N, C-alpha and C positions, 0 to 999 in steps of 0.2 A: 080857740077850743083845743088846738093841738097841744098847747102847753099843759092844759089840764089832763089830756090823755097821757102824756109822758109822765107827769107827776103821779097819776093814779097807777099807771103800769109799774113804776118803780116801787110804789108802796105794796102792790099786789105781789111782785116778785120777792120783796123782802119778807112778806108774810108767808109766802110759799116756802122759803128757806127755813123760817121759824117752825112751820108745821112739820117739815121733814125731820128737823132735829128733835122736836117734841115726840113725834111718833116713834122715832128710834129709841128715845129714852123710855117711853112707855113699854115698847116691845121687849126691852132688856132690863126691866125693873127687877127681875129675879135672876139675872145672869150673874154668876159669881165674878167679882172683880170689875164689873162694868162701871165706867165713869160717865156721868151725864154730860151731854153737849149743851153749851150755852151760847147761842148766836149773839154777836155784837152788832149793833146798828149804828149808822152814822148818817147825818143829814148834810147834803151838799147844796151849795148855791149853783145855779146854772152858769155855764161858761160865758154866757152873754153879759153877766154882771148884774142882771136884774135881781132886785132884792125882794120882790113880791111873790117869789115861788121858791120852793125847796124840794129837793129830791132825796128820798130815803132809800138806803141800800143796806143789805146785810154784808158787812165788810170782813168779818172774821168769825170763826167759831172757836170758843175756848172750851176747856174741859174742867169740870168740877172735880177736884182731887180729894174732896172730903170723904172720910170713911163712910161706908154704907152699913146697914144693919147686918147682924151676924146670925148664923144658924148653926146650932150644934149638930155634928154628924157622928161623933164617937169613932170616926175613922182615924187611926193613928197617923196616916199619911196626909190628912187634911191639915194644912197649917195656915195661920194668919199672922203676917208680920205686925208687931205692935206699933202703935203710933201711926206715923205717916210714911212708914217704910214700904218699899216695893221689893218683890223678888225680881232677880234678873233672869231672863230667858234668852236663848239663842234662836234667831230667826233663820230660815233657809238662806244660805249665802254667807252666814257668819255674823251678821249684824246683831246687836243686842237691843232687846226691848225690855219693858218693865211692867209687871203685873201684880195685882192683888189677888188673883185667882190661884189659891194655894192648894187646889186639888191635885196632889202629886200621884204619879204612877210611874211604872217602868215601861220603857219601849222595848222593841225587839232586841236592841243592843244592851239592854239592862242599864240604860241611862235614866236618871231621875228626870221626869218631864212634868210640865204643866200644860194641859190642853194640847199635848203632842209636841210641845217645844221643850228642848233640853234646858233644864235649870242649870245655872252657873254658880260658881263660888265667887268670892270677892275678887279673885284674880282673873275671872272670865273663863275659867276651865269648866267643862261639864263634869257631872258627878256620876260615876259608874258604880254599880253594885255587883260584887262577885256572884257567880252562880251558886245556887243551893242555899242562899240565906235571904231572909226578908229584911228590908231596911226599916229603920225607925228614926225619928227626928226628936231631939230633946228641945227644951225651952230656949236654949242658947242658939239653936239653928244647926247644931252639930248633927251630921248624918252618920248613923252607925249601921254596919252590917254585922249582925251578931253583937259581939262585945268590942269590935274594932271600929274606930272612927275612920271613915273613908272620905270625908269631906265636910264642908260647912256651907250652908246656904248663904249666898251673897245677898245682902240687904242694902238697898240704895234709897236715897232721898232725891226726889225730882224738884227742880227749880226752874222757873221761867216757862216759856211756851212749850207745849207738847202737841204731838199728833197721835191719832189713834191708829193702831194696826189690828184689824179684826175687832171683835167685840170687847176684849178686855185687856189688850196690851197697848202700851204707850211708848213712844220714842221721843226724845228731845227734838224740838223744832229749832229754828234759827234763834240763837240766844239762850236756848234751854240747856240745862246741865243735869247730870246724874252723878251724885256723890255717894261713895260708900258710907254706910252707917256703922260706926264703931260700937261694939258691944250691943248690937241689936238683938232683940229677942222675938220669939214667935209663940203663938198659942197653938196647941195641937187639938185635933178633934173638932174643929170649927171652921166654917168658911164665911167669907164676907159676900153679901149679895150686892146687887147694883145700888148705887146711891141716888137713883131717881125714883122717888116714891110714886107708886101707881096712882094714888089719889091726887097728888100734886100735879103729876103729868096729865092726868085726865082733865082737871080743871084748866090747866094751861092750854091744852089742846082745844077745848071748847072755846075759850076766849080768843085764841089765835084764829080758829076757823071762822068765828063771827067777824073778826076784823078783816079776814081775807074775803069773806062774802060781801062785806060792805064796800071793799075796794073794787070788787068785780061789778057790783051794782053801779057804783059811780062811773066805772069805765064804760058800761053799757049806756048810761045816761049821756056821757060826753059823746059817745059814738052816735047816738040818735040825734043829738043837737047838731053835730057836724053834718049829718045827712040832711037835716032840715035846712041848714044854711045853704048847702049845695043845691037843694031843690029850689029854694027861693032865688038863688042866683041864676038858675036855668030858666025860671019863669020870666025874669026880667030880661 
């Protein structure tokens, strides 16, 4: 019975990881720039070499980089990189992350920011706006203060594995890369929402919850059977 308990426990743990990822996707369906998590599962044979049992585990979580739906805002500082490009932003400590959240604003130092993170140009420098003028961004990603170009949004394309930082920023993981996009363009007055559809995530959540409940019921059944076997052994 113990083998059945371990197999069922592994299945329940894998479903719990799936539930957590789907719940996160559902909660952030309307979050600008959010990229859905997709857990990956793998089946293992036991170390004993027995081929009549298999253990399932959630071994990794990938992120879906497909574009999400867009929403017009008519705000001239809301931008959306075209295609699969990402904006570059500076994290605390100087590391660079990448995001599709193009809701730009100025911080207290008059640096152009996205969700509080300074936006960078293609060379990795932040973009500052002189006092007394309002910035604007054209379709080529050029940033103007009045009639003067003060910088150009850095646009990058991600390849390979990534990790998520916060709700809408990504960083390359082991083997991942971020390459500058030449002649990239942006749309203004529009933002991209999360690419996890609320309806899809709800359906997935219900299916995963049912599978988790089935695993827990099986776990309880194996537990009761073990207790019965122990009771029989004590009687003898």
